[in-house]
C-alpha positions, -999 to 999 in steps of 0.1 A, spaced: 105 139 -405 132 145 -380 102 163 -361 79 137 -362 109 110 -351 111 131 -318 77 134 -314 68 99 -310 98 92 -291 90 117 -267 48 100 -266 68 63 -259 91 77 -228 56 99 -214 42 64 -217 64 43 -197 64 70 -175 28 68 -167 28 30 -163 57 28 -143 41 56 -118 9 42 -119 26 6 -104 46 28 -76 20 24 -45 25 47 -7 21 15 17 15 23 54 21 -10 77 19 -12 112 36 -32 134 56 -39 165 89 -32 161 123 -20 183 118 16 179 153 38 185 160 56 210 183 86 200 205 114 220 214 141 194 245 152 180 247 182 205 234 164 233 263 139 223 292 165 218 280 183 251 278 150 275 312 148 288 315 153 322 335 142 357 317 131 385 322 115 421 330 79 423 298 56 412 289 21 417 303 -4 392 273 -19 374 280 -34 341 318 -31 335 337 -33 302 372 -27 296 402 -22 322 436 1 317 462 6 344 478 43 344 504 61 368 483 44 403 449 43 387 425 16 373 400 29 345 375 6 341 345 7 311 309 12 323 298 3 290 285 28 269 282 50 300 320 59 301 346 55 329 353 44 365 388 59 379 402 35 410 428 51 427 450 18 435 478 40 458 471 7 478 460 -22 460 444 -37 495 424 -10 498 418 11 466 393 37 458 364 43 438 368 82 437 356 89 402 334 89 373 338 105 336 302 103 317 314 95 279 283 83 261 289 55 237 325 45 257 339 8 247 380 16 245 402 38 263 442 43 256 461 67 275 496 88 265 514 118 291 482 124 309 460 124 277 425 98 275 415 91 242 382 76 241 355 68 214 322 79 223 297 66 194 308 81 164 336 106 181 367 103 188 373 124 224 406 134 243 406 138 276 436 155 304 438 137 335 469 155 347 442 166 374 426 139 382 399 164 403 401 185 373 395 160 343 380 181 308 376 177 275 401 195 256 398 179 220 373 156 195 373 143 163 339 142 144 323 110 128 355 86 136 339 52 139 311 42 118 274 43 132 266 17 156 232 5 172 236 -14 203 219 -46 211 180 -54 211 153 -76 214 158 -100 181 120 -111 183 111 -81 170 125 -64 142 138 -28 134 119 2 132 134 27 105 166 46 117 177 79 109 207 89 117 204 121 112 182 122 145 218 118 162 232 81 175 206 49 188 213 46 229 189 22 231 155 6 218 118 7 231 97 -28 220 65 -7 207 40 -4 178 56 19 148 41 26 118 60 31 85 52 43 54 71 32 18 65 39 -18 62 -3 -31 62 -19 -60 26 -40 -68 47 -68 -82 59 -78 -48 60 -76 -11 87 -48 13 100 -63 43 88 -34 69 115 -31 101 142 -46 78 169 -20 75 206 -36 75 225 -5 60 243 -1 93 258 -17 120 259 -36 148 275 -33 181 275 -67 200 261 -75 237 292 -78 253 273 -85 289 299 -71 310 321 -93 291 346 -66 276 382 -69 271 412 -44 266 447 -44 249 477 -30 253 512 -43 251 535 -9 251 536 -11 287 548 19 303 575 33 281 571 68 269 541 74 292 518 47 278 495 29 302 486 -6 304 455 -32 293 452 -61 288 448 -83 254 413 -70 236 406 -36 227 409 -14 193 430 13 205 469 5 209 498 33 210 535 29 197 556 57 198 541 89 184 514 72 168 479 57 181 460 31 163 421 25 159 402 -4 144 371 9 124 355 -29 117 378 -38 86 403 -4 88 429 3 103 436 41 112 463 55 123 464 86 140 502 111 144 498 121 185 529 138 186 516 166 200 492 143 221 463 172 226 454 171 188 457 139 175 463 140 133 449 117 113 477 97 88 464 74 68 438 37 66 449 5 61 426 -19 48 429 -53 72 406 -71 45 386 -88 76 365 -80 105 392 -68 131 389 -67 168 420 -62 183 452 -48 183 486 -57 204 519 -33 200 551 -54 207 589 -52 195 580 -28 164 555 -51 155 513 -46 155 495 -81 161 461 -77 151 432 -99 162 407 -105 134 378 -127 134 398 -154 108 434 -153 124 463 -131 137 479 -105 108 511 -89 121 524 -52 107 557 -42 106 561 -8 125 592 -1 113 576 33 99 555 36 125 531 59 109 529 35 81 523 0 91 534 -25 68 520 -57 64 542 -90 71 524 -120 74 495 -140 89 484 -169 107 451 -182 103 428 -202 121 393 -210 123 363 -184 118 363 -171 159 373 -143 183 410 -138 187 419 -121 220 463 -120 213 494 -114 236 529 -118 227 564 -125 243 594 -130 233 589 -158 202 554 -168 206 521 -151 205 492 -164 228 459 -169 211 423 -177 230 395 -189 204 358 -194 218 325 -201 214 295 -182 228 299 -152 210 293 -127 183 320 -142 159 308 -175 154 335 -195 170 332 -234 172 362 -243 195 378 -233 230 414 -233 233 443 -215 234 468 -217 205 506 -212 210 519 -196 172 553 -195 169 571 -162 158 608 -166 153 602 -166 121 579 -138 112 574 -138 79 555 -170 84 537 -176 118 537 -213 128 509 -228 150 533 -252 175 505 -262 201 465 -260 213 454 -269 245 419 -270 254 398 -248 270 364 -246 285 353 -209 274 388 -188 270 383 -149 270 412 -122 280 448 -132 285 480 -119 298 516 -127 300 543 -113 325 579 -110 323 587 -141 343 567 -160 314 536 -167 338 502 -170 316 472 -159 332 441 -173 312 405 -158 318 387 -191 312 348 -180 315 331 -199 343 360 -224 347 378 -194 362 409 -173 366 438 -203 352 476 -196 362 501 -208 347 544 -212 340 548 -208 305 588 -208 303 582 -238 284 549 -226 256 548 -264 248 544 -276 279 519 -252 299 492 -278 305 517 -297 328 525 -264 347 494 -248 360 505 -228 392 471 -216 402 435 -226 396 404 -199 411 375 -217 397 349 -189 415 358 -159 395 344 -161 366 368 -137 349 373 -114 316 402 -98 315 436 -92 330 467 -69 334 498 -84 349 517 -59 361 552 -62 384 542 -77 411 502 -69 410 478 -86 393 443 -70 384 410 -90 369 379 -81 355 349 -108 368 315 -111 363 313 -99 399 340 -74 399 374 -60 398 399 -83 419 430 -82 427 462 -108 436 497 -99 443 518 -121 428 558 -121 438 583 -152 435 554 -174 423 532 -169 453 496 -154 446 478 -140 475 446 -120 475 447 -80 478 411 -69 471 374 -71 454 356 -42 445 319 -55 438 295 -51 410 265 -32 423 228 -43 408 
C-alpha cells in the first residue's frame, strides 16, 4: 500500500511538471532600444594614465590642493590646473580615469571613483602620476544617462561596465508564460547615474589641515583625520587611511535615505540626503554615530557649515524631485536638535561656500553667482555684496583671498579681499 501511494504521488508530480513546462514558451522580440556599450573590466583596470593638458569640455567637480586645481571631466578623468598664479592658471595635465565623478586628496594621495572601483593615485610628483592601489567593486553597478524615448536593452554585468548607449534594433529571447505578456528591455535591477550635464559639485569641510585639500559643497567623499568616508547610495562606507596608500575598510553605516553629500566640520559629519540633513558624531572617526537630523521636502541637498549654522540649498530641475528653490538656514547651537530659522527664495541654487569672514557664496544657476555678508544669518537677503548674473555657476571654493568657481562656460577665479571682489582669470569650456 505504501509503495502504491508513493507511485501515485510521483505520477501526480510528473503530470503537474508536464503541464507547467508545456505552459512555458520561448519568445523572441525585435525592438528599438538603448543598446549598452561596454568597457571590459580588464580594460577598466588598466586604463588610468596621465597625459598632457586637455581642453575642458563637460566639467564636473572641482578640488583644490597645494597650488593645484583639480577639475573633473564627467566620466572621463581629471584636469590638473597649476594655480601658482591665479591670474594666469595653466592647464598642465589630464588623468584619464573612466567613470570618474568624485575625488578627495590627503598627503599627496588622490582617491577617485572609477565606475565600480576605488582607485588611489600618488600625485607627489605631478609629472609622474601613478596608480598605486585599487579596491575593486566598492561602488554599485550603475549606468550613464540614455535616451528615455526608448527602453533599455538587456545589460550583462559580466560583460563589463556600461560607458554609453547606442539606439538600435535588438532581439531578445525570454522564457515566458502564455498567461501574460513579458516587458522586453525594461530591466530595473541596476542603478542609474543621473545626467549632470556638466553641473557637478564637490565637498570638503576639512580645509588644509593634515594635508587635506579643499573643495565645495556637494560630494560623496570626505576625509576627517585618518578616515575617509564614501557615500554609496543609502550607506556610508568608512575606510582607514592611516596608511594613505592602502585604504582599509572599517565599517558600513546604513543612512536610511538616499544620501548624496558629505561635509566634515569640527568633529561632526553632515550628510545631505534627498529628504534632509543627517548629523553624525566623529568622536570616534572610525565609527560615526548618528546624532540628529533636519528634515525637508524631497530635494537635492548641498550643505556647508560655519560656526553654529548650516547653510542648505534646495532646487528644482534635478533627479531628486525638488519642488522649491531656496536657501535654508539651520541653527546648530543644540546639535541634537537642529532647527530651521530662516529660508530665502532663490532662482535655482546649486553649490555654495562660506569663508572664515562669514562671506557666503551661492551659485544660483542662471541667476548667476551671488555673494552675501552672512554675519547675521537672519538678514542675509539685506546684505548682498555682489551679484554676477552672467555666470551660470554650479560650485565654488572660497580660499583665504581667492574664490574659484566652476560655471557652464568654464572656470573663473576672483580675488576677494577686504570686501572687494576682483576678476582674475577664466579658463573656457571647449566645444
